[in-house]
VOPAGU-2260 file (C-alpha; in pm, 1 decimal, decimal comma):
REM VOPAGU-2260
SITE   aa  ch    i         X         Y         Z
SITE  MET   A    0      -8,9       2,0      10,2
SITE  THR   A    1     149,4     325,0    -102,6
SITE  GLU   A    2    -115,5     588,2     -75,7
SITE  ALA   A    3    -268,6     699,2     243,6
SITE  LYS   A    4    -661,9     646,6     250,8
SITE  ARG   A    5    -953,1     688,4     497,0
SITE  LEU   A    6   -1127,1     376,9     585,8
SITE  SER   A    7   -1494,1     379,0     618,6
SITE  VAL   A    8   -1666,3     337,2     961,4
SITE  ARG   A    9   -1807,9      19,3     830,1
SITE  THR   A   10   -1458,1    -118,9     759,4
SITE  LYS   A   11   -1309,9      -2,0    1096,9
SITE  ALA   A   12   -1601,9    -150,0    1284,6
SITE  ALA   A   13   -1561,0    -486,6    1085,7
SITE  TYR   A   14   -1195,0    -497,3    1169,8
SITE  GLY   A   15   -1249,4    -402,4    1531,4
SITE  VAL   A   16   -1519,4    -640,6    1623,9
SITE  GLY   A   17   -1301,1    -925,8    1572,0
SITE  ALA   A   18   -1100,0    -824,2    1867,2
SITE  THR   A   19   -1421,1    -876,4    2082,0
SITE  ALA   A   20   -1418,5   -1254,2    2031,1
SITE  GLU   A   21   -1060,1   -1296,1    2132,7
SITE  ALA   A   22   -1106,1   -1056,7    2440,4
SITE  ALA   A   23   -1406,9   -1270,4    2564,5
SITE  ILE   A   24   -1196,5   -1581,3    2552,3
SITE  SER   A   25    -899,7   -1410,7    2721,9
SITE  ILE   A   26   -1104,7   -1245,3    2991,3
SITE  VAL   A   27   -1281,1   -1555,3    3080,1
SITE  PHE   A   28    -965,2   -1764,2    3092,7
SITE  ASN   A   29    -760,3   -1511,9    3282,1
SITE  SER   A   30   -1024,8   -1450,2    3534,3
SITE  PHE   A   31   -1140,9   -1819,4    3600,4
SITE  ASN   A   32    -856,6   -2057,3    3489,9
SITE  PHE   A   33    -669,8   -2019,3    3819,7
SITE  LEU   A   34   -1002,0   -2002,6    4032,5
SITE  PHE   A   35   -1117,7   -2325,8    3856,8
SITE  TYR   A   36    -802,6   -2538,7    3874,6
SITE  ASN   A   37    -670,4   -2429,1    4220,0
SITE  ASN   A   38    -970,5   -2332,4    4428,4
SITE  VAL   A   39   -1239,7   -2582,1    4258,2
SITE  LEU   A   40   -1025,6   -2870,3    4148,8
SITE  GLY   A   41    -732,8   -2842,8    4399,7
SITE  LEU   A   42    -440,4   -2811,5    4179,3
SITE  SER   A   43    -163,5   -2632,0    4341,6
SITE  GLY   A   44     -97,3   -2278,2    4262,1
SITE  THR   A   45     257,8   -2356,8    4130,9
SITE  LEU   A   46     121,5   -2616,8    3886,0
SITE  CYS   A   47    -155,0   -2374,3    3767,6
SITE  GLY   A   48      93,8   -2114,9    3683,6
SITE  LEU   A   49     339,7   -2368,6    3540,2
SITE  ALA   A   50      69,0   -2482,7    3306,7
SITE  VAL   A   51      14,4   -2145,9    3175,0
SITE  THR   A   52     368,0   -2068,3    3147,3
SITE  ILE   A   53     448,3   -2374,9    2949,7
SITE  ALA   A   54     150,4   -2294,4    2713,8
SITE  MET   A   55     289,8   -1939,3    2662,5
SITE  VAL   A   56     626,6   -2057,9    2581,2
SITE  PHE   A   57     485,8   -2269,3    2304,8
SITE  ASP   A   58     266,6   -1980,2    2203,1
SITE  ALA   A   59     551,3   -1747,8    2188,5
SITE  ILE   A   60     743,5   -1968,1    1956,9
SITE  SER   A   61     458,1   -2006,0    1729,2
SITE  ASP   A   62     385,1   -1635,5    1697,1
SITE  PRO   A   63     696,6   -1548,9    1509,6
SITE  MET   A   64     639,0   -1859,3    1289,5
SITE  ILE   A   65     275,2   -1752,6    1195,4
SITE  GLY   A   66     381,7   -1392,2    1159,7
SITE  SER   A   67     674,9   -1504,8     901,7
SITE  ILE   A   68     439,7   -1757,2     712,9
SITE  SER   A   69     151,9   -1493,3     690,3
SITE  ASP   A   70     397,1   -1217,8     547,9
SITE  ARG   A   71     467,8   -1469,7     267,6
SITE  PHE   A   72     134,0   -1615,5     212,1
SITE  GLN   A   73     -26,3   -1584,8    -120,0
SITE  SER   A   74    -388,6   -1674,7    -217,2
SITE  ARG   A   75    -694,4   -1522,7    -372,3
SITE  PHE   A   76    -780,0   -1436,8     -33,7
SITE  GLY   A   77    -472,7   -1250,8      45,0
SITE  ARG   A   78    -204,6   -1319,0     298,2
SITE  ARG   A   79    -395,3   -1267,3     615,4
SITE  HIS   A   80    -754,6   -1379,3     568,4
SITE  PRO   A   81    -694,8   -1748,3     518,2
SITE  PHE   A   82    -551,5   -1760,2     878,5
SITE  LEU   A   83    -857,6   -1565,3    1010,4
SITE  TYR   A   84   -1106,0   -1822,6     855,9
SITE  ALA   A   85    -866,6   -2118,8     986,4
SITE  ALA   A   86    -863,2   -2017,8    1354,9
SITE  PRO   A   87   -1203,7   -1973,7    1515,7
SITE  ILE   A   88   -1331,7   -2323,3    1518,0
SITE  PRO   A   89   -1017,3   -2479,9    1667,6
SITE  MET   A   90   -1008,8   -2195,8    1907,3
SITE  GLY   A   91   -1351,1   -2242,9    2041,6
SITE  ILE   A   92   -1319,2   -2633,4    2077,1
SITE  CYS   A   93   -1001,8   -2607,2    2281,3
SITE  PHE   A   94   -1137,8   -2327,8    2497,8
SITE  PHE   A   95   -1429,1   -2541,8    2589,9
SITE  ALA   A   96   -1188,8   -2851,6    2645,2
SITE  ILE   A   97   -1009,0   -2636,5    2923,1
SITE  TYR   A   98   -1303,7   -2637,6    3136,6
SITE  ALA   A   99   -1428,1   -3007,1    3062,0
SITE  PRO   A  100   -1132,6   -3218,3    3220,6
SITE  PRO   A  101   -1240,5   -3569,7    3284,2
SITE  SER   A  102   -1366,0   -3604,4    3637,7
SITE  SER   A  103   -1120,1   -3881,8    3705,7
SITE  LEU   A  104    -816,4   -3660,8    3656,9
SITE  GLU   A  105    -617,0   -3517,0    3948,5
SITE  GLY   A  106    -254,8   -3423,8    4026,6
SITE  PHE   A  107     -19,9   -3459,9    3746,7
SITE  GLY   A  108    -296,5   -3594,3    3505,7
SITE  LEU   A  109    -498,6   -3281,2    3588,6
SITE  PHE   A  110    -186,9   -3061,0    3530,0
SITE  ALA   A  111    -120,7   -3225,9    3191,7
SITE  TRP   A  112    -472,0   -3168,9    3072,2
SITE  PHE   A  113    -485,5   -2817,7    3161,9
SITE  THR   A  114    -111,2   -2775,6    2988,3
SITE  VAL   A  115    -215,5   -2955,2    2675,6
SITE  THR   A  116    -552,5   -2787,6    2621,4
SITE  THR   A  117    -394,6   -2427,6    2693,3
SITE  ILE   A  118    -108,2   -2494,3    2455,0
SITE  LEU   A  119    -376,9   -2598,3    2184,6
SITE  LEU   A  120    -587,1   -2296,0    2265,3
SITE  ARG   A  121    -307,2   -2056,2    2245,5
SITE  THR   A  122    -180,1   -2178,4    1911,0
SITE  ALA   A  123    -536,9   -2141,0    1764,9
SITE  GLN   A  124    -539,4   -1796,5    1903,9
SITE  THR   A  125    -211,0   -1723,3    1731,4
SITE  PHE   A  126    -351,9   -1809,0    1393,1
SITE  TYR   A  127    -593,5   -1530,9    1453,1
SITE  HIS   A  128    -421,3   -1276,5    1666,3
SITE  VAL   A  129    -101,8   -1211,2    1463,0
SITE  PRO   A  130    -248,8   -1196,9    1119,6
SITE  HIS   A  131    -533,4    -983,6    1256,3
SITE  LEU   A  132    -291,3    -716,7    1400,9
SITE  ALA   A  133     -87,2    -732,1    1088,8
SITE  LEU   A  134    -380,5    -667,2     859,8
SITE  GLY   A  135    -460,2    -345,3    1069,9
SITE  ALA   A  136    -122,7    -231,2    1021,5
SITE  GLU   A  137    -147,7    -268,1     631,5
SITE  MET   A  138    -502,2    -119,7     607,3
SITE  THR   A  139    -382,4     247,6     642,5
SITE  PRO   A  140     -37,7     378,4     656,1
SITE  GLU   A  141    -163,0     742,9     779,3
SITE  TYR   A  142     -28,1     844,8    1127,4
SITE  GLY   A  143    -352,5     970,7    1274,2
SITE  GLU   A  144    -582,6     714,6    1075,5
SITE  ARG   A  145    -389,9     443,2    1250,1
SITE  SER   A  146    -467,8     557,2    1577,5
SITE  VAL   A  147    -838,3     572,2    1486,6
SITE  LEU   A  148    -822,2     203,7    1354,8
SITE  MET   A  149    -639,9      80,1    1653,1
SITE  SER   A  150    -899,5     269,9    1870,1
SITE  TYR   A  151   -1169,6      76,9    1712,8
SITE  ASN   A  152    -979,0    -247,7    1761,1
SITE  THR   A  153    -902,1    -183,8    2129,7
SITE  ILE   A  154   -1250,4     -32,5    2204,8
SITE  PHE   A  155   -1410,1    -358,3    2081,0
SITE  ALA   A  156   -1161,9    -563,5    2272,1
SITE  LEU   A  157   -1240,4    -388,0    2603,2
SITE  VAL   A  158   -1626,1    -411,8    2514,8
SITE  GLY   A  159   -1559,4    -797,1    2489,0
SITE  THR   A  160   -1344,2    -785,3    2803,3
SITE  SER   A  161   -1595,4    -597,4    3012,2
SITE  GLY   A  162   -1915,8    -739,5    2864,6
SITE  PHE   A  163   -1805,8   -1095,3    2928,5
SITE  TYR   A  164   -1655,5   -1009,9    3264,9
SITE  TYR   A  165   -2017,4    -882,2    3357,9
SITE  ILE   A  166   -2172,4   -1179,3    3188,2
SITE  ALA   A  167   -1958,8   -1438,5    3354,8
SITE  TRP   A  168   -1976,8   -1300,8    3707,1
SITE  SER   A  169   -2370,3   -1261,0    3667,6
SITE  TYR   A  170   -2397,9   -1607,2    3559,9
SITE  PHE   A  171   -2184,7   -1728,6    3866,6
SITE  GLY   A  172   -2417,7   -1513,6    4092,0
SITE  THR   A  173   -2714,2   -1726,2    3996,6
SITE  LEU   A  174   -2555,4   -2049,2    4102,8
SITE  ASP   A  175   -2612,0   -2191,4    4438,3
SITE  ASP   A  176   -2242,6   -2250,5    4483,8
SITE  GLY   A  177   -2116,6   -1961,2    4277,8
SITE  THR   A  178   -1780,2   -2000,2    4159,7
SITE  ALA   A  179   -1738,7   -2339,3    4335,2
SITE  ASP   A  180   -1991,8   -2488,3    4100,3
SITE  ARG   A  181   -1771,3   -2717,6    3861,6
SITE  THR   A  182   -2036,8   -2758,1    3585,4
SITE  GLY   A  183   -2081,4   -2383,7    3564,1
SITE  TYR   A  184   -1747,0   -2328,7    3412,3
SITE  MET   A  185   -1825,7   -2576,4    3130,1
SITE  THR   A  186   -2168,0   -2408,7    3054,0
SITE  LEU   A  187   -1987,9   -2074,2    3045,0
SITE  ALA   A  188   -1706,9   -2196,5    2820,1
SITE  SER   A  189   -1941,1   -2335,9    2559,6
SITE  ALA   A  190   -2134,1   -2001,4    2527,5
SITE  VAL   A  191   -1805,1   -1794,5    2491,0
SITE  ALA   A  192   -1658,8   -2034,7    2242,2
SITE  ALA   A  193   -1967,4   -2032,4    2033,3
SITE  PHE   A  194   -1955,8   -1644,5    2036,8
SITE  ALA   A  195   -1608,4   -1631,3    1947,8
SITE  ILE   A  196   -1637,6   -1851,1    1661,0
SITE  VAL   A  197   -1940,6   -1644,5    1518,1
SITE  VAL   A  198   -1769,1   -1304,3    1565,0
SITE  ILE   A  199   -1429,6   -1380,3    1414,8
SITE  PHE   A  200   -1596,1   -1519,3    1111,9
SITE  ILE   A  201   -1802,3   -1210,0    1069,9
SITE  SER   A  202   -1480,5    -980,2    1112,9
SITE  ALA   A  203   -1304,9   -1185,5     849,2
SITE  TYR   A  204   -1591,4   -1184,4     608,8
SITE  PHE   A  205   -1674,5    -794,6     626,2
SITE  THR   A  206   -1297,7    -703,3     572,9
SITE  ARG   A  207   -1248,0    -919,3     267,5
SITE  ASP   A  208   -1311,8    -609,5      45,0
SITE  GLN   A  209    -980,6    -470,0     161,9
SITE  ILE   A  210    -797,7    -767,2      21,1
SITE  PRO   A  211    -731,2    -618,1    -321,3
SITE  LEU   A  212    -598,7    -301,0    -165,8
SITE  LEU   A  213    -349,7    -446,3      63,1
SITE  SER   A  214      31,5    -494,5      14,4
SITE  LYS   A  215     147,4    -804,7    -145,4
SITE  PRO   A  216     444,7   -1024,1     -51,6
SITE  PRO   A  217     766,0    -889,0    -199,5
SITE  ASP   A  218     917,5   -1088,4    -481,4
SITE  ASP   A  219    1261,1   -1107,3    -309,7
SITE  LEU   A  220    1144,3   -1236,9      20,6
SITE  PRO   A  221    1304,1   -1575,8      78,8
SITE  ARG   A  222    1093,4   -1889,2     129,1
SITE  PHE   A  223    1010,3   -1951,3     482,2
SITE  SER   A  224    1264,1   -2148,3     688,8
SITE  ALA   A  225    1406,9   -2149,2    1051,9
SITE  GLN   A  226    1707,5   -1952,2     917,4
SITE  ALA   A  227    1485,5   -1693,9     747,6
SITE  LEU   A  228    1287,4   -1659,3    1045,0
SITE  LEU   A  229    1601,1   -1598,3    1268,7
SITE  ASP   A  230    1712,2   -1343,6    1005,9
SITE  GLU   A  231    1395,3   -1163,9    1020,1
SITE  PHE   A  232    1394,0   -1168,1    1399,9
SITE  ARG   A  233    1741,1   -1005,1    1406,3
SITE  ALA   A  234    1632,7    -745,2    1174,2
SITE  CYS   A  235    1345,2    -660,7    1398,9
SITE  LEU   A  236    1575,5    -629,1    1688,6
SITE  ALA   A  237    1816,4    -418,2    1501,9
SITE  ASN   A  238    1560,5    -134,9    1497,0
SITE  HIS   A  239    1621,7      93,2    1799,3
SITE  ASN   A  240    1258,6     214,4    1826,2
SITE  TYR   A  241    1120,2    -145,1    1800,0
SITE  LYS   A  242    1364,2    -262,3    2056,7
SITE  MET   A  243    1241,1      -4,3    2314,1
SITE  LEU   A  244     891,1     -96,3    2247,5
SITE  LEU   A  245     954,5    -458,9    2276,5
SITE  PHE   A  246    1151,9    -430,6    2616,3
SITE  GLY   A  247     891,1    -185,8    2745,6
SITE  MET   A  248     616,5    -461,4    2646,2
SITE  ILE   A  249     808,5    -742,2    2829,7
SITE  PHE   A  250     798,0    -568,1    3170,0
SITE  LEU   A  251     446,5    -439,1    3109,0
SITE  SER   A  252     333,0    -792,6    3031,0
SITE  ALA   A  253     478,7    -920,8    3354,9
SITE  THR   A  254     251,5    -676,0    3545,4
SITE  LEU   A  255     -50,3    -773,3    3359,8
SITE  GLY   A  256      21,9   -1155,6    3387,4
SITE  LEU   A  257      42,9   -1114,9    3775,4
SITE  HIS   A  258    -272,0    -903,2    3786,2
SITE  GLU   A  259    -488,2   -1116,4    3546,6
SITE  THR   A  260    -416,7   -1428,3    3745,7
SITE  LEU   A  261    -502,2   -1290,2    4072,2
SITE  THR   A  262    -792,0   -1073,9    3972,6
SITE  ALA   A  263   -1074,2   -1319,4    4089,0
SITE  HIS   A  264    -894,9   -1366,6    4418,1
SITE  ILE   A  265    -875,5    -976,7    4469,4
SITE  GLY   A  266   -1251,5    -960,2    4425,0
SITE  LEU   A  267   -1374,2   -1256,3    4609,7
SITE  PHE   A  268   -1126,9   -1284,0    4892,6
SITE  PHE   A  269    -938,7    -948,3    4943,0
SITE  PHE   A  270   -1227,5    -711,7    4911,6
SITE  GLU   A  271   -1488,5   -1005,6    5000,5
SITE  LEU   A  272   -1739,3    -893,8    4714,1
SITE  ARG   A  273   -2020,5   -1135,3    4613,0
SITE  GLU   A  274   -2044,3   -1266,9    4249,8
SITE  ASP   A  275   -2330,0   -1054,0    4182,0
SITE  GLN   A  276   -2131,0    -741,3    4294,3
SITE  ILE   A  277   -1805,9    -822,2    4105,9
SITE  ARG   A  278   -2003,2    -832,1    3771,5
SITE  PHE   A  279   -2090,2    -453,7    3826,7
SITE  LEU   A  280   -1724,9    -355,8    3817,7
SITE  ALA   A  281   -1758,2    -395,2    3436,3
SITE  LEU   A  282   -2001,3    -101,2    3433,1
SITE  GLY   A  283   -1712,2     120,4    3478,2
SITE  ALA   A  284   -1608,2      11,8    3119,1
SITE  PRO   A  285   -1840,6     203,8    2907,2
SITE  PRO   A  286   -1758,9     553,6    3016,1
SITE  GLY   A  287   -1384,1     457,2    3035,3
SITE  LEU   A  288   -1399,0     340,4    2679,5
SITE  MET   A  289   -1593,6     639,7    2540,1
SITE  ILE   A  290   -1324,5     864,2    2695,5
SITE  ALA   A  291   -1034,8     660,9    2549,3
SITE  ALA   A  292   -1196,2     626,3    2200,9
SITE  PHE   A  293   -1254,8    1008,6    2190,7
SITE  LEU   A  294    -936,6    1120,4    2358,5
SITE  THR   A  295    -649,2     900,9    2239,6
SITE  PRO   A  296    -631,3    1009,7    1872,2
SITE  LYS   A  297    -627,8    1368,2    1999,2
SITE  LEU   A  298    -373,9    1307,6    2272,2
SITE  HIS   A  299    -166,4    1156,9    1997,2
SITE  VAL   A  300    -169,0    1491,2    1813,7
SITE  TRP   A  301    -127,2    1707,9    2109,8
SITE  PHE   A  302     153,2    1519,3    2301,3
SITE  ASP   A  303     252,8    1234,4    2063,5
SITE  LYS   A  304     209,6     861,5    2091,7
SITE  ARG   A  305     502,1     807,6    2338,6
SITE  GLU   A  306     385,1    1064,1    2604,2
SITE  THR   A  307      16,1     914,2    2566,2
SITE  LEU   A  308     138,3     555,4    2630,3
SITE  MET   A  309     347,1     644,3    2935,5
SITE  ALA   A  310      35,8     837,0    3084,7
SITE  GLY   A  311    -174,8     521,9    3020,7
SITE  ILE   A  312      58,3     300,5    3190,3
SITE  LEU   A  313      76,9     519,1    3503,8
SITE  GLY   A  314    -294,4     569,3    3508,6
SITE  MET   A  315    -352,2     178,7    3471,9
SITE  THR   A  316     -92,2      91,0    3749,6
SITE  THR   A  317    -244,8     359,1    3989,8
SITE  ALA   A  318    -594,8     246,6    3926,9
SITE  VAL   A  319    -538,6    -127,6    3972,2
SITE  SER   A  320    -300,2    -124,0    4268,9
SITE  GLY   A  321    -426,9     190,4    4445,2
SITE  PRO   A  322    -706,3      23,9    4630,8
SITE  ILE   A  323    -500,9    -261,0    4753,4
SITE  VAL   A  324    -227,6     -37,9    4876,0
SITE  LEU   A  325    -473,9     200,5    5051,0
SITE  ARG   A  326    -622,8    -117,7    5215,8
SITE  LEU   A  327    -283,9    -232,0    5324,0
SITE  LEU   A  328    -222,0     112,0    5465,1
SITE  GLY   A  329    -555,6     107,4    5644,5
SITE  TRP   A  330    -679,5     414,6    5446,0
SITE  LEU   A  331    -965,4     238,9    5256,3
SITE  PRO   A  332   -1313,2     167,8    5386,9
SITE  GLU   A  333   -1373,5    -174,1    5565,5
SITE  ASN   A  334   -1519,1    -450,1    5357,9
SITE  GLY   A  335   -1894,4    -433,4    5349,2
SITE  THR   A  336   -1916,4     -68,0    5391,2
SITE  PRO   A  337   -2156,3      98,9    5145,2
SITE  ILE   A  338   -1887,8     347,0    5012,2
SITE  LEU   A  339   -1625,4      69,2    4937,1
SITE  PHE   A  340   -1794,8     -67,3    4636,0
SITE  PRO   A  341   -1846,1     269,9    4447,6
SITE  ILE   A  342   -1469,5     350,3    4503,8
SITE  LEU   A  343   -1384,6      20,6    4344,5
SITE  CYS   A  344   -1601,0      86,7    4054,1
SITE  ALA   A  345   -1484,2     419,3    3990,7
SITE  LEU   A  346   -1116,3     296,2    3993,7
SITE  LYS   A  347   -1219,1      -2,7    3754,2
SITE  GLY   A  348   -1342,8     250,9    3521,6
SITE  THR   A  349   -1026,0     448,1    3532,0
SITE  SER   A  350    -823,5     154,4    3476,0
SITE  TYR   A  351   -1046,4      49,6    3162,7
SITE  ALA   A  352    -992,2     397,7    3018,1
SITE  ALA   A  353    -599,3     402,8    3090,8
SITE  SER   A  354    -582,9      46,4    2967,5
SITE  ALA   A  355    -760,6     156,1    2636,1
SITE  ILE   A  356    -526,1     440,4    2586,1
SITE  MET   A  357    -210,5     243,0    2650,9
SITE  VAL   A  358    -304,9     -43,6    2419,7
SITE  ILE   A  359    -413,1     207,4    2130,7
SITE  SER   A  360     -95,4     367,1    2172,8
SITE  ILE   A  361     118,3      55,6    2177,1
SITE  MET   A  362     -45,6     -86,2    1861,0
SITE  SER   A  363     -30,4     235,2    1678,0
SITE  THR   A  364     330,2     289,8    1764,1
SITE  LEU   A  365     420,6     -75,5    1638,2
SITE  ALA   A  366     251,4       9,2    1302,4
SITE  ASP   A  367     462,4     311,6    1265,8
SITE  VAL   A  368     785,3     110,9    1333,4
SITE  THR   A  369     687,2    -113,3    1043,2
SITE  ASP   A  370     706,8     180,6     807,8
SITE  GLU   A  371    1050,6     275,3     935,2
SITE  HIS   A  372    1143,0     -87,8     861,9
SITE  GLU   A  373    1022,4     -61,6     499,9
SITE  LEU   A  374    1233,8     247,3     464,8
SITE  VAL   A  375    1538,1      74,4     585,1
SITE  SER   A  376    1496,6    -281,8     433,0
SITE  GLY   A  377    1258,8    -224,0     150,9
SITE  ARG   A  378    1014,6    -476,0     300,2
SITE  ARG   A  379     675,2    -451,6     473,3
SITE  GLN   A  380     677,0    -753,0     721,4
SITE  GLU   A  381     399,6    -656,2     983,6
SITE  GLY   A  382     334,4   -1026,2    1071,1
SITE  VAL   A  383     705,7   -1057,8    1190,2
SITE  PHE   A  384     712,4    -734,5    1381,7
SITE  PHE   A  385     376,4    -800,0    1572,7
SITE  ALA   A  386     480,6   -1151,3    1615,9
SITE  SER   A  387     818,9   -1088,0    1759,7
SITE  ARG   A  388     652,4    -840,1    2005,5
SITE  SER   A  389     422,6   -1119,8    2112,9
SITE  PHE   A  390     703,5   -1345,6    2148,5
SITE  PHE   A  391     854,3   -1176,8    2431,4
SITE  SER   A  392     545,3   -1025,2    2591,7
SITE  LYS   A  393     370,3   -1373,8    2634,0
SITE  LEU   A  394     686,3   -1508,9    2779,0
SITE  MET   A  395     680,9   -1256,5    3039,0
SITE  SER   A  396     305,7   -1272,4    3077,3
SITE  GLY   A  397     358,5   -1651,1    3131,4
SITE  LEU   A  398     627,2   -1579,5    3397,8
SITE  GLY   A  399     378,5   -1352,4    3575,0
SITE  HIS   A  400     130,2   -1640,4    3578,3
SITE  LEU   A  401     374,7   -1861,6    3723,4
SITE  LEU   A  402     500,2   -1617,5    3984,9
SITE  ALA   A  403     131,5   -1563,4    4092,4
SITE  GLY   A  404      94,0   -1936,3    4131,9
SITE  ILE   A  405     405,7   -1978,9    4341,1
SITE  ALA   A  406     316,8   -1673,4    4553,5
SITE  ILE   A  407     -15,3   -1824,0    4621,9
SITE  ASP   A  408     147,3   -2139,8    4744,5
SITE  LEU   A  409     423,9   -1966,0    4952,4
SITE  ILE   A  410     179,6   -1755,4    5142,6
SITE  ALA   A  411     -26,4   -2086,7    5203,3
SITE  PHE   A  412    -337,8   -1934,9    5037,2
SITE  PRO   A  413    -618,1   -2198,4    5113,1
SITE  VAL   A  414    -815,8   -2391,9    4848,9
SITE  GLY   A  415   -1186,3   -2461,9    4852,3
SITE  VAL   A  416   -1251,8   -2162,1    5044,0
SITE  LYS   A  417   -1532,9   -1896,9    5005,8
SITE  SER   A  418   -1538,2   -1513,6    5069,7
SITE  GLY   A  419   -1481,4   -1423,7    5437,5
SITE  GLU   A  420   -1298,1   -1738,5    5524,7
SITE  VAL   A  421    -928,4   -1653,2    5464,5
SITE  ALA   A  422    -739,9   -1541,2    5767,5
SITE  PRO   A  423    -637,4   -1165,1    5787,3
SITE  ASP   A  424    -252,9   -1220,4    5789,7
SITE  THR   A  425    -279,1   -1444,6    5478,7
SITE  LEU   A  426    -477,4   -1160,2    5318,5
SITE  TYR   A  427    -226,1    -912,3    5395,0
SITE  ARG   A  428      57,1   -1112,1    5243,1
SITE  PHE   A  429    -166,2   -1151,6    4938,2
SITE  GLY   A  430    -215,8    -780,9    4922,6
SITE  LEU   A  431     145,9    -726,3    4912,5
SITE  VAL   A  432     176,7    -957,8    4608,5
SITE  ALA   A  433    -134,2    -837,3    4438,0
SITE  GLY   A  434     -78,4    -468,2    4485,9
SITE  PRO   A  435     278,1    -286,9    4515,6
SITE  ILE   A  436     490,9    -591,0    4388,3
SITE  THR   A  437     268,9    -657,0    4083,6
SITE  VAL   A  438     317,1    -307,2    3942,2
SITE  ILE   A  439     697,5    -289,4    3976,4
SITE  PRO   A  440     750,5    -433,9    3630,2
SITE  ALA   A  441     512,2    -174,7    3463,6
SITE  LEU   A  442     699,8      93,8    3621,3
SITE  ILE   A  443    1030,0     -41,3    3482,6
SITE  SER   A  444     872,9     -41,7    3138,9
SITE  LEU   A  445     849,4     339,7    3147,3
SITE  PHE   A  446    1240,9     345,6    3130,8
SITE  PHE   A  447    1214,7     184,4    2781,0
SITE  TYR   A  448     917,1     356,1    2637,1
SITE  ALA   A  449    1084,0     699,1    2721,4
SITE  ARG   A  450    1359,6     604,8    2472,6
SITE  TYR   A  451    1115,5     553,5    2178,5
SITE  ARG   A  452    1201,8     831,0    1926,3
SITE  ILE   A  453     919,7     816,5    1634,8
SITE  ASP   A  454     703,0    1116,4    1672,9
SITE  LYS   A  455     455,0    1265,0    1421,6
SITE  ILE   A  456     723,8    1471,6    1246,6
SITE  ARG   A  457     945,6    1181,6    1200,2
SITE  HIS   A  458     675,0     962,5    1070,2
SITE  ALA   A  459     576,3    1211,4     834,1
SITE  GLU   A  460     941,9    1220,1     696,4
SITE  ILE   A  461     933,0     843,7     676,7
SITE  ARG   A  462     604,8     833,0     468,5
SITE  SER   A  463     744,4    1114,2     248,7
SITE  GLU   A  464    1065,4     926,2     173,3
SITE  LEU   A  465     878,3     599,4     103,6
SITE  ALA   A  466     644,5     782,3    -140,8
SITE  ALA   A  467     938,9     948,1    -316,7
SITE  ARG   A  468    1082,7     598,9    -349,5
SITE  THR   A  469     782,8     459,1    -493,4
SITE  ASN   A  470     749,4     745,0    -752,2
SITE  SER   A  471    1108,6     701,6    -842,9
SITE  GLU   A  472    1060,1     340,4    -904,4
SITE  SER   A  473     756,8     362,0   -1113,7
SITE  THR   A  474     922,7     625,7   -1352,2
């Protein structure tokens, strides 16, 4: 693609809605996998975390492979859409299987089931996630339009996140045993899987009209091989701006992995909320998302993407750790008091807004780096760039899950308990892990993001030089 163009609202919405499906699977998995396997089935926290970490190692390896293959793929459906069509059904089946282990399994057998099904789920997600992000980077090269497109993608993702967060906790609130009901997880998983399959097919179908307008694999791109993949990987890491984004994402993902693993425990046990209360935390999402959707593209113009990204990280870490730290200091109202829940809802809404601003900025800056890479190398390789970023971020996110599981075991957090049954000293130790310790990696990420150097002026220069090269080659 050589010319900047404005995308229709229909196209942006069709692209963005696909993120709703992946977000639905991710939020249910991240919110309930640890609760299901540890608190309901009795698998140790360390093995729960290890299962997810092993799966993410496999996933991180598959990401660059799929990115590189999709960069080279040629078909009448383009180089990204065949992957979008192939992914949803395996994704749905594997997600359901995670929450349907044979009742006879326990110990190592249960651990093996959790590990293998999670590996298969993550691999299926890779077939969708990497080509989908690469498609977004290809659809428009314009600095501001990219921010808008990634806003659509991020907003739809957070709609899926908040929507299924609300639906899942509402559902468990109707069960007599709440989150202790084993069969409830299977029912929820089947509904989420069906939703994801349908929505991804819809997204792929309604973006098919963009296929003729997208860039084609370059003629001089070598055939896929392990050596070619390593060479492309090195080329990505040779780019200073990409390297800074990558290192920042590594540390940011560690925080996200820790928080996602512990989020159900925070609501149920630390703040002693009921299932039918926890669902209302999602109501902070709509105003937060509207603020982010409206504000982020403007912030990218007023302050640039780097500053907006860093502000989003600070806002997110403050919102998620703030109430826990305040409770540890004794400055937050006691559990069960009427004022506590509105405070938690307000902070949850703030975290949604900040997270949306943060994610939009990350995805938009990554797309800009692919332009810089094209200027240097003469090749557009969005798949490899987005996949390389996923490679390291998923490794660190997996480490976050593992550390969370180990921490649960080290502080002797009990299994099979309900809200209000955990000893105060155990909750205090849990709060130290879930609050101040969890956000340390995200704060470290700011050091790297501050060294990102592509602003709107530099990006305009890159696009101008690319256009001049194209004109020169065509004459």
